[in-house]
KELUM-823594 format. One record per residue (C-alpha): x, y, z; chain; residue in one letter; residue number from 1. Coordinates in nm, 2 decimals. Layout:
<pts>
+--------+--------+--------+----+----+-----+
!      X !      Y !      Z ! ch ! aa !   i !
+--------+--------+--------+----+----+-----+
!      X !      Y !      Z !  A !  a ! NUM !
...
+--------+--------+--------+----+----+-----+
</pts>
This chain:
<pts>
+--------+--------+--------+----+----+-----+
!      X !      Y !      Z ! ch ! aa !   i !
+--------+--------+--------+----+----+-----+
! -11.34 ! -10.18 !   6.65 !  A !  m !   1 !
! -11.20 ! -10.47 !   6.45 !  A !  f !   2 !
! -11.51 ! -10.64 !   6.32 !  A !  i !   3 !
! -11.69 ! -10.31 !   6.25 !  A !  e !   4 !
! -11.41 ! -10.21 !   6.00 !  A !  q !   5 !
! -11.60 ! -10.41 !   5.74 !  A !  g !   6 !
! -11.95 ! -10.32 !   5.84 !  A !  i !   7 !
! -12.11 ! -10.08 !   5.59 !  A !  n !   8 !
! -12.42 ! -10.07 !   5.37 !  A !  s !   9 !
! -12.22 ! -10.15 !   5.05 !  A !  e !  10 !
! -12.08 ! -10.47 !   5.19 !  A !  n !  11 !
! -12.38 ! -10.69 !   5.11 !  A !  k !  12 !
! -12.35 ! -11.06 !   5.21 !  A !  f !  13 !
! -12.36 ! -11.17 !   4.85 !  A !  w !  14 !
! -12.03 ! -11.00 !   4.80 !  A !  k !  15 !
! -11.88 ! -11.23 !   5.06 !  A !  y !  16 !
! -12.02 ! -11.53 !   4.89 !  A !  l !  17 !
! -11.88 ! -11.41 !   4.55 !  A !  l !  18 !
! -11.55 ! -11.33 !   4.72 !  A !  g !  19 !
! -11.53 ! -11.67 !   4.88 !  A !  s !  20 !
! -11.58 ! -11.83 !   4.53 !  A !  i !  21 !
! -11.30 ! -11.61 !   4.39 !  A !  i !  22 !
! -11.06 ! -11.71 !   4.68 !  A !  i !  23 !
! -11.14 ! -12.08 !   4.63 !  A !  i !  24 !
! -11.08 ! -12.04 !   4.26 !  A !  g !  25 !
! -10.74 ! -11.88 !   4.32 !  A !  a !  26 !
! -10.66 ! -12.17 !   4.55 !  A !  s !  27 !
! -10.76 ! -12.42 !   4.28 !  A !  l !  28 !
! -10.53 ! -12.24 !   4.03 !  A !  i !  29 !
! -10.25 ! -12.28 !   4.29 !  A !  g !  30 !
! -10.32 ! -12.66 !   4.28 !  A !  q !  31 !
! -10.22 ! -12.69 !   3.91 !  A !  i !  32 !
!  -9.86 ! -12.78 !   3.99 !  A !  p !  33 !
!  -9.98 ! -13.06 !   4.22 !  A !  l !  34 !
! -10.22 ! -13.18 !   3.95 !  A !  l !  35 !
!  -9.94 ! -13.18 !   3.69 !  A !  i !  36 !
!  -9.72 ! -13.38 !   3.94 !  A !  g !  37 !
! -10.00 ! -13.63 !   3.99 !  A !  v !  38 !
! -10.05 ! -13.67 !   3.61 !  A !  m !  39 !
!  -9.68 ! -13.72 !   3.56 !  A !  f !  40 !
!  -9.68 ! -13.99 !   3.83 !  A !  k !  41 !
!  -9.98 ! -14.17 !   3.70 !  A !  t !  42 !
!  -9.92 ! -14.14 !   3.32 !  A !  i !  43 !
!  -9.54 ! -14.12 !   3.31 !  A !  g !  44 !
!  -9.47 ! -14.38 !   3.58 !  A !  n !  45 !
!  -9.78 ! -14.60 !   3.55 !  A !  g !  46 !
!  -9.91 ! -14.54 !   3.91 !  A !  k !  47 !
! -10.27 ! -14.56 !   4.01 !  A !  m !  48 !
! -10.47 ! -14.23 !   4.04 !  A !  m !  49 !
! -10.50 ! -14.15 !   4.41 !  A !  p !  50 !
! -10.85 ! -14.18 !   4.55 !  A !  d !  51 !
! -10.77 ! -14.03 !   4.90 !  A !  s !  52 !
! -10.56 ! -13.75 !   5.05 !  A !  e !  53 !
! -10.35 ! -14.02 !   5.22 !  A !  n !  54 !
! -10.27 ! -14.19 !   4.88 !  A !  d !  55 !
! -10.20 ! -13.85 !   4.73 !  A !  l !  56 !
!  -9.94 ! -13.77 !   5.00 !  A !  m !  57 !
!  -9.77 ! -14.11 !   4.94 !  A !  k !  58 !
!  -9.72 ! -14.04 !   4.57 !  A !  m !  59 !
!  -9.44 ! -13.79 !   4.63 !  A !  f !  60 !
!  -9.14 ! -13.74 !   4.86 !  A !  d !  61 !
!  -9.28 ! -13.59 !   5.18 !  A !  p !  62 !
!  -9.10 ! -13.26 !   5.13 !  A !  n !  63 !
!  -9.22 ! -13.23 !   4.77 !  A !  m !  64 !
!  -9.57 ! -13.32 !   4.87 !  A !  a !  65 !
!  -9.57 ! -13.05 !   5.14 !  A !  l !  66 !
!  -9.43 ! -12.79 !   4.89 !  A !  f !  67 !
!  -9.69 ! -12.87 !   4.63 !  A !  l !  68 !
!  -9.98 ! -12.85 !   4.88 !  A !  i !  69 !
!  -9.86 ! -12.52 !   5.03 !  A !  m !  70 !
!  -9.83 ! -12.34 !   4.69 !  A !  i !  71 !
! -10.21 ! -12.32 !   4.67 !  A !  s !  72 !
! -10.22 ! -12.09 !   4.98 !  A !  f !  73 !
!  -9.99 ! -11.84 !   4.81 !  A !  l !  74 !
! -10.25 ! -11.81 !   4.53 !  A !  f !  75 !
! -10.53 ! -11.79 !   4.79 !  A !  a !  76 !
! -10.37 ! -11.50 !   4.97 !  A !  v !  77 !
! -10.34 ! -11.32 !   4.63 !  A !  g !  78 !
! -10.71 ! -11.39 !   4.58 !  A !  g !  79 !
! -10.79 ! -11.24 !   4.92 !  A !  i !  80 !
! -10.60 ! -10.93 !   4.84 !  A !  y !  81 !
! -10.78 ! -10.88 !   4.50 !  A !  l !  82 !
! -11.12 ! -10.95 !   4.66 !  A !  v !  83 !
! -11.06 ! -10.70 !   4.94 !  A !  m !  84 !
! -10.93 ! -10.43 !   4.71 !  A !  r !  85 !
! -11.16 ! -10.45 !   4.41 !  A !  y !  86 !
! -11.48 ! -10.61 !   4.55 !  A !  l !  87 !
! -11.50 ! -10.46 !   4.90 !  A !  h !  88 !
! -11.29 ! -10.15 !   4.85 !  A !  k !  89 !
! -11.10 ! -10.23 !   5.17 !  A !  q !  90 !
! -10.74 ! -10.28 !   5.26 !  A !  t !  91 !
! -10.60 ! -10.61 !   5.36 !  A !  l !  92 !
! -10.50 ! -10.44 !   5.68 !  A !  h !  93 !
! -10.87 ! -10.39 !   5.77 !  A !  s !  94 !
! -10.93 ! -10.76 !   5.81 !  A !  i !  95 !
! -10.61 ! -10.82 !   6.01 !  A !  i !  96 !
! -10.63 ! -10.56 !   6.29 !  A !  t !  97 !
! -10.79 ! -10.24 !   6.42 !  A !  s !  98 !
! -10.45 ! -10.11 !   6.52 !  A !  r !  99 !
! -10.28 !  -9.86 !   6.29 !  A !  t ! 100 !
!  -9.99 ! -10.11 !   6.26 !  A !  k ! 101 !
!  -9.98 ! -10.49 !   6.28 !  A !  i ! 102 !
!  -9.85 ! -10.57 !   6.63 !  A !  d ! 103 !
!  -9.56 ! -10.81 !   6.56 !  A !  k ! 104 !
!  -9.49 ! -10.84 !   6.93 !  A !  k ! 105 !
!  -9.83 ! -10.99 !   6.98 !  A !  r ! 106 !
!  -9.77 ! -11.25 !   6.70 !  A !  i ! 107 !
!  -9.43 ! -11.35 !   6.84 !  A !  i ! 108 !
!  -9.56 ! -11.37 !   7.20 !  A !  f ! 109 !
!  -9.85 ! -11.60 !   7.10 !  A !  s ! 110 !
!  -9.62 ! -11.81 !   6.88 !  A !  f ! 111 !
!  -9.37 ! -11.86 !   7.16 !  A !  i ! 112 !
!  -9.63 ! -11.95 !   7.41 !  A !  i ! 113 !
!  -9.80 ! -12.22 !   7.20 !  A !  w ! 114 !
!  -9.47 ! -12.35 !   7.05 !  A !  a ! 115 !
!  -9.33 ! -12.41 !   7.40 !  A !  l ! 116 !
!  -9.65 ! -12.58 !   7.51 !  A !  l ! 117 !
!  -9.65 ! -12.80 !   7.20 !  A !  s ! 118 !
!  -9.29 ! -12.90 !   7.25 !  A !  v ! 119 !
!  -9.34 ! -12.98 !   7.62 !  A !  i ! 120 !
!  -9.66 ! -13.18 !   7.55 !  A !  s ! 121 !
!  -9.48 ! -13.38 !   7.28 !  A !  t ! 122 !
!  -9.18 ! -13.46 !   7.50 !  A !  v ! 123 !
!  -9.41 ! -13.56 !   7.79 !  A !  v ! 124 !
!  -9.62 ! -13.79 !   7.56 !  A !  t ! 125 !
!  -9.30 ! -13.94 !   7.41 !  A !  y ! 126 !
!  -9.15 ! -14.04 !   7.75 !  A !  f ! 127 !
!  -9.49 ! -14.15 !   7.88 !  A !  d ! 128 !
!  -9.54 ! -14.39 !   7.58 !  A !  s ! 129 !
!  -9.21 ! -14.44 !   7.41 !  A !  p ! 130 !
!  -9.34 ! -14.75 !   7.24 !  A !  g ! 131 !
!  -9.58 ! -14.54 !   7.04 !  A !  d ! 132 !
!  -9.31 ! -14.35 !   6.86 !  A !  f ! 133 !
!  -9.00 ! -14.42 !   6.65 !  A !  v ! 134 !
!  -8.73 ! -14.17 !   6.58 !  A !  v ! 135 !
!  -8.78 ! -14.05 !   6.22 !  A !  n ! 136 !
!  -8.50 ! -13.79 !   6.21 !  A !  f ! 137 !
!  -8.27 ! -13.78 !   5.91 !  A !  q ! 138 !
!  -8.06 ! -13.47 !   5.88 !  A !  l ! 139 !
!  -8.09 ! -13.37 !   5.51 !  A !  w ! 140 !
!  -8.46 ! -13.45 !   5.47 !  A !  p ! 141 !
!  -8.53 ! -13.27 !   5.79 !  A !  f ! 142 !
!  -8.34 ! -12.96 !   5.68 !  A !  l ! 143 !
!  -8.54 ! -12.96 !   5.36 !  A !  g ! 144 !
!  -8.86 ! -12.99 !   5.57 !  A !  l ! 145 !
!  -8.75 ! -12.71 !   5.80 !  A !  f ! 146 !
!  -8.68 ! -12.47 !   5.51 !  A !  i ! 147 !
!  -9.01 ! -12.55 !   5.33 !  A !  i ! 148 !
!  -9.21 ! -12.54 !   5.66 !  A !  a ! 149 !
!  -9.07 ! -12.22 !   5.79 !  A !  v ! 150 !
!  -9.13 ! -12.04 !   5.46 !  A !  l ! 151 !
!  -9.47 ! -12.18 !   5.36 !  A !  l ! 152 !
!  -9.66 ! -12.30 !   5.66 !  A !  i ! 153 !
!  -9.70 ! -11.95 !   5.81 !  A !  p ! 154 !
!  -9.84 ! -11.85 !   5.47 !  A !  i ! 155 !
! -10.09 ! -12.14 !   5.50 !  A !  q ! 156 !
! -10.20 ! -12.05 !   5.85 !  A !  t ! 157 !
! -10.21 ! -11.67 !   5.77 !  A !  t ! 158 !
! -10.43 ! -11.75 !   5.47 !  A !  c ! 159 !
! -10.68 ! -11.94 !   5.69 !  A !  e ! 160 !
! -10.68 ! -11.67 !   5.96 !  A !  e ! 161 !
! -10.74 ! -11.40 !   5.69 !  A !  l ! 162 !
! -11.04 ! -11.60 !   5.56 !  A !  v ! 163 !
! -11.20 ! -11.71 !   5.89 !  A !  f ! 164 !
! -11.11 ! -11.46 !   6.16 !  A !  r ! 165 !
! -11.10 ! -11.17 !   5.91 !  A !  g ! 166 !
! -11.30 ! -11.20 !   5.59 !  A !  y ! 167 !
! -11.58 ! -11.43 !   5.70 !  A !  l ! 168 !
! -11.59 ! -11.27 !   6.05 !  A !  m ! 169 !
! -11.67 ! -10.94 !   5.89 !  A !  q ! 170 !
! -11.89 ! -11.10 !   5.63 !  A !  g ! 171 !
! -12.12 ! -11.27 !   5.89 !  A !  f ! 172 !
! -12.11 ! -10.94 !   6.08 !  A !  g ! 173 !
! -12.26 ! -10.77 !   5.78 !  A !  n ! 174 !
! -12.53 ! -11.03 !   5.76 !  A !  l ! 175 !
! -12.63 ! -11.05 !   6.13 !  A !  a ! 176 !
! -12.51 ! -10.71 !   6.27 !  A !  h ! 177 !
! -12.40 ! -10.87 !   6.59 !  A !  n ! 178 !
! -12.08 ! -11.04 !   6.72 !  A !  k ! 179 !
! -12.20 ! -11.38 !   6.85 !  A !  w ! 180 !
! -12.33 ! -11.50 !   6.51 !  A !  f ! 181 !
! -12.00 ! -11.44 !   6.33 !  A !  p ! 182 !
! -11.80 ! -11.59 !   6.62 !  A !  l ! 183 !
! -12.01 ! -11.91 !   6.61 !  A !  l ! 184 !
! -12.04 ! -11.94 !   6.23 !  A !  m ! 185 !
! -11.67 ! -11.90 !   6.16 !  A !  t ! 186 !
! -11.59 ! -12.15 !   6.43 !  A !  s ! 187 !
! -11.83 ! -12.41 !   6.29 !  A !  v ! 188 !
! -11.72 ! -12.35 !   5.93 !  A !  v ! 189 !
! -11.35 ! -12.37 !   6.03 !  A !  f ! 190 !
! -11.41 ! -12.69 !   6.22 !  A !  g ! 191 !
! -11.61 ! -12.85 !   5.94 !  A !  c ! 192 !
! -11.34 ! -12.75 !   5.69 !  A !  m ! 193 !
! -11.14 ! -13.03 !   5.84 !  A !  h ! 194 !
! -11.41 ! -13.30 !   5.80 !  A !  i ! 195 !
! -11.22 ! -13.47 !   5.52 !  A !  f ! 196 !
! -10.89 ! -13.49 !   5.70 !  A !  n ! 197 !
! -10.75 ! -13.84 !   5.75 !  A !  p ! 198 !
! -10.77 ! -13.78 !   6.13 !  A !  e ! 199 !
! -11.15 ! -13.75 !   6.11 !  A !  v ! 200 !
! -11.17 ! -14.07 !   5.91 !  A !  q ! 201 !
! -10.96 ! -14.25 !   6.17 !  A !  k ! 202 !
! -11.10 ! -14.11 !   6.49 !  A !  m ! 203 !
! -11.46 ! -14.03 !   6.39 !  A !  g ! 204 !
! -11.65 ! -13.70 !   6.40 !  A !  y ! 205 !
! -11.59 ! -13.65 !   6.77 !  A !  i ! 206 !
! -11.26 ! -13.49 !   6.68 !  A !  i ! 207 !
! -11.46 ! -13.20 !   6.52 !  A !  l ! 208 !
! -11.51 ! -13.09 !   6.88 !  A !  i ! 209 !
! -11.14 ! -13.01 !   6.89 !  A !  y ! 210 !
! -11.14 ! -12.83 !   6.55 !  A !  y ! 211 !
! -11.46 ! -12.63 !   6.62 !  A !  i ! 212 !
! -11.33 ! -12.55 !   6.97 !  A !  g ! 213 !
! -11.00 ! -12.43 !   6.83 !  A !  t ! 214 !
! -11.19 ! -12.20 !   6.58 !  A !  g ! 215 !
! -11.40 ! -12.07 !   6.87 !  A !  l ! 216 !
! -11.09 ! -11.99 !   7.08 !  A !  m ! 217 !
! -10.92 ! -11.82 !   6.79 !  A !  l ! 218 !
! -11.23 ! -11.61 !   6.72 !  A !  g ! 219 !
! -11.25 ! -11.51 !   7.09 !  A !  i ! 220 !
! -10.89 ! -11.40 !   7.07 !  A !  m ! 221 !
! -10.96 ! -11.19 !   6.77 !  A !  t ! 222 !
! -11.27 ! -11.02 !   6.90 !  A !  l ! 223 !
! -11.13 ! -10.96 !   7.25 !  A !  m ! 224 !
! -10.80 ! -10.82 !   7.12 !  A !  d ! 225 !
! -10.95 ! -10.62 !   6.83 !  A !  e ! 226 !
! -10.72 ! -10.79 !   6.58 !  A !  g ! 227 !
! -10.60 ! -11.13 !   6.47 !  A !  m ! 228 !
! -10.23 ! -11.10 !   6.57 !  A !  e ! 229 !
! -10.26 ! -11.35 !   6.86 !  A !  l ! 230 !
! -10.45 ! -11.60 !   6.64 !  A !  s ! 231 !
! -10.18 ! -11.56 !   6.37 !  A !  l ! 232 !
!  -9.91 ! -11.65 !   6.61 !  A !  g ! 233 !
! -10.10 ! -11.94 !   6.77 !  A !  f ! 234 !
! -10.20 ! -12.10 !   6.43 !  A !  h ! 235 !
!  -9.85 ! -12.07 !   6.29 !  A !  a ! 236 !
!  -9.69 ! -12.23 !   6.60 !  A !  a ! 237 !
!  -9.95 ! -12.51 !   6.60 !  A !  n ! 238 !
!  -9.90 ! -12.62 !   6.24 !  A !  n ! 239 !
!  -9.53 ! -12.55 !   6.22 !  A !  l ! 240 !
!  -9.42 ! -12.72 !   6.54 !  A !  i ! 241 !
!  -9.66 ! -13.01 !   6.46 !  A !  g ! 242 !
!  -9.51 ! -13.06 !   6.11 !  A !  a ! 243 !
!  -9.15 ! -13.05 !   6.25 !  A !  l ! 244 !
!  -9.20 ! -13.27 !   6.55 !  A !  l ! 245 !
!  -9.44 ! -13.56 !   6.48 !  A !  v ! 246 !
!  -9.58 ! -13.73 !   6.17 !  A !  t ! 247 !
!  -9.79 ! -14.04 !   6.12 !  A !  s ! 248 !
!  -9.94 ! -14.25 !   5.84 !  A !  d ! 249 !
! -10.28 ! -14.11 !   5.91 !  A !  w ! 250 !
! -10.21 ! -13.74 !   5.96 !  A !  s ! 251 !
! -10.31 ! -13.47 !   5.71 !  A !  a ! 252 !
!  -9.94 ! -13.37 !   5.66 !  A !  l ! 253 !
!  -9.69 ! -13.65 !   5.64 !  A !  q ! 254 !
!  -9.35 ! -13.50 !   5.69 !  A !  t ! 255 !
!  -8.98 ! -13.58 !   5.75 !  A !  n ! 256 !
!  -9.03 ! -13.49 !   6.11 !  A !  s ! 257 !
!  -8.82 ! -13.58 !   6.41 !  A !  i ! 258 !
!  -9.07 ! -13.85 !   6.54 !  A !  l ! 259 !
!  -9.32 ! -14.08 !   6.38 !  A !  k ! 260 !
!  -9.64 ! -14.18 !   6.58 !  A !  d ! 261 !
!  -9.70 ! -14.55 !   6.54 !  A !  l ! 262 !
! -10.00 ! -14.57 !   6.77 !  A !  s ! 263 !
! -10.35 ! -14.65 !   6.65 !  A !  e ! 264 !
! -10.54 ! -14.32 !   6.67 !  A !  p ! 265 !
! -10.85 ! -14.29 !   6.90 !  A !  s ! 266 !
! -11.04 ! -13.99 !   7.02 !  A !  a ! 267 !
! -11.13 ! -13.96 !   7.38 !  A !  g ! 268 !
! -11.08 ! -13.73 !   7.67 !  A !  i ! 269 !
! -10.76 ! -13.60 !   7.49 !  A !  d ! 270 !
! -10.99 ! -13.43 !   7.24 !  A !  v ! 271 !
! -11.19 ! -13.25 !   7.51 !  A !  i ! 272 !
! -10.91 ! -13.14 !   7.74 !  A !  i ! 273 !
! -10.76 ! -12.87 !   7.51 !  A !  p ! 274 !
! -11.10 ! -12.72 !   7.45 !  A !  v ! 275 !
! -11.23 ! -12.71 !   7.81 !  A !  v ! 276 !
! -10.90 ! -12.68 !   8.00 !  A !  v ! 277 !
! -10.60 ! -12.56 !   7.80 !  A !  v ! 278 !
! -10.77 ! -12.30 !   7.58 !  A !  y ! 279 !
! -10.95 ! -12.12 !   7.87 !  A !  p ! 280 !
! -10.61 ! -12.10 !   8.05 !  A !  i ! 281 !
! -10.45 ! -11.96 !   7.74 !  A !  l ! 282 !
! -10.73 ! -11.70 !   7.70 !  A !  l ! 283 !
! -10.69 ! -11.61 !   8.07 !  A !  w ! 284 !
! -10.31 ! -11.55 !   8.01 !  A !  v ! 285 !
! -10.38 ! -11.33 !   7.72 !  A !  f ! 286 !
! -10.65 ! -11.14 !   7.90 !  A !  s ! 287 !
! -10.42 ! -11.06 !   8.19 !  A !  k ! 288 !
! -10.13 ! -10.95 !   7.96 !  A !  k ! 289 !
! -10.34 ! -10.74 !   7.73 !  A !  y ! 290 !
! -10.60 ! -10.62 !   7.99 !  A !  h ! 291 !
! -10.91 ! -10.75 !   7.82 !  A !  w ! 292 !
! -11.24 ! -10.64 !   7.96 !  A !  n ! 293 !
! -11.61 ! -10.60 !   7.87 !  A !  n ! 294 !
! -11.62 ! -10.96 !   7.75 !  A !  w ! 295 !
! -12.00 ! -10.97 !   7.70 !  A !  t ! 296 !
! -12.01 ! -10.67 !   7.47 !  A !  e ! 297 !
! -11.71 ! -10.77 !   7.27 !  A !  k ! 298 !
! -11.83 ! -11.12 !   7.21 !  A !  l ! 299 !
! -12.21 ! -11.08 !   7.18 !  A !  t ! 300 !
! -12.28 ! -10.71 !   7.13 !  A !  g ! 301 !
! -12.45 ! -10.55 !   6.83 !  A !  n ! 302 !
! -12.27 ! -10.40 !   6.54 !  A !  l ! 303 !
! -12.34 ! -10.06 !   6.38 !  A !  t ! 304 !
! -12.26 !  -9.96 !   6.02 !  A !  t ! 305 !
! -12.02 !  -9.68 !   5.94 !  A !  q ! 306 !
! -12.32 !  -9.46 !   5.84 !  A !  h ! 307 !
! -12.47 !  -9.52 !   6.18 !  A !  e ! 308 !
! -12.14 !  -9.43 !   6.34 !  A !  h ! 309 !
! -12.13 !  -9.11 !   6.14 !  A !  s ! 310 !
! -12.48 !  -9.02 !   6.25 !  A !  d ! 311 !
! -12.40 !  -9.09 !   6.61 !  A !  l ! 312 !
! -12.09 !  -8.87 !   6.59 !  A !  s ! 313 !
! -12.28 !  -8.58 !   6.43 !  A !  q ! 314 !
! -12.56 !  -8.60 !   6.70 !  A !  r ! 315 !
! -12.30 !  -8.60 !   6.97 !  A !  t ! 316 !
! -12.13 !  -8.29 !   6.82 !  A !  q ! 317 !
! -12.46 !  -8.12 !   6.79 !  A !  q ! 318 !
! -12.55 !  -8.20 !   7.15 !  A !  f ! 319 !
+--------+--------+--------+----+----+-----+
</pts>
């Protein structure tokens, strides 16, 4: 089983705390090019030091800003690999899936489903409120965005899935020896990770319902499907299509996208609908396609260590 691949007596929870610090440190090293760029802009060009993420984004051309921000995730993935190999003595594969090979068809299917839904919802919103948008498309800046986004955004989303649906899922599993605690904790931590996003400052903390709900849905996908392939596809589609289609002055990523949202952001029923309507439907589609069953056990059951598995196997053979 997926989450139990990391459950053993040697994987003490302090190792996951230490590993998280190492991964964060690797990410910070990856932010050095961004820091150098900021220093060049402030010292060389006499600009003010940015005091918010929004100001930071406006210091650079949108494509350059996106590139500099995404670099840190390359280093973070390297940090995850080193932590898994040398601290936990596990393979990277063990926090991705329980299958012998990563199922690329699952990733592609999930990506296509959510990409189509994202495009359709954006088109419907545009024609419903055309005054809230302006066409932002410029061929060459958009092509630059497309290349950077296609190459680097999947690395960003994969990094976040490796951390939350893989590394920390198994880490909290080692702490609690059940499945519901890792599912809830990774969802809450994933949601709160977005607390400093410009969207939260604009809309208020109610939007955390969406972020935590998204984390919960991705965690359910991972536990029910015994691997994170579906969450990898969903997350990549969500961030990539969003970056290519719509930007705004208050979004976390400001890009040379096709449309620019000019509306004043507010959080209402639109925050709740994806969590209580769209996500359950998506889970139902996946459950039918991949024949999920035994939901209670897979989402809330207890976990056993590898040693306990070995003892159980020996007792079964003796019997």
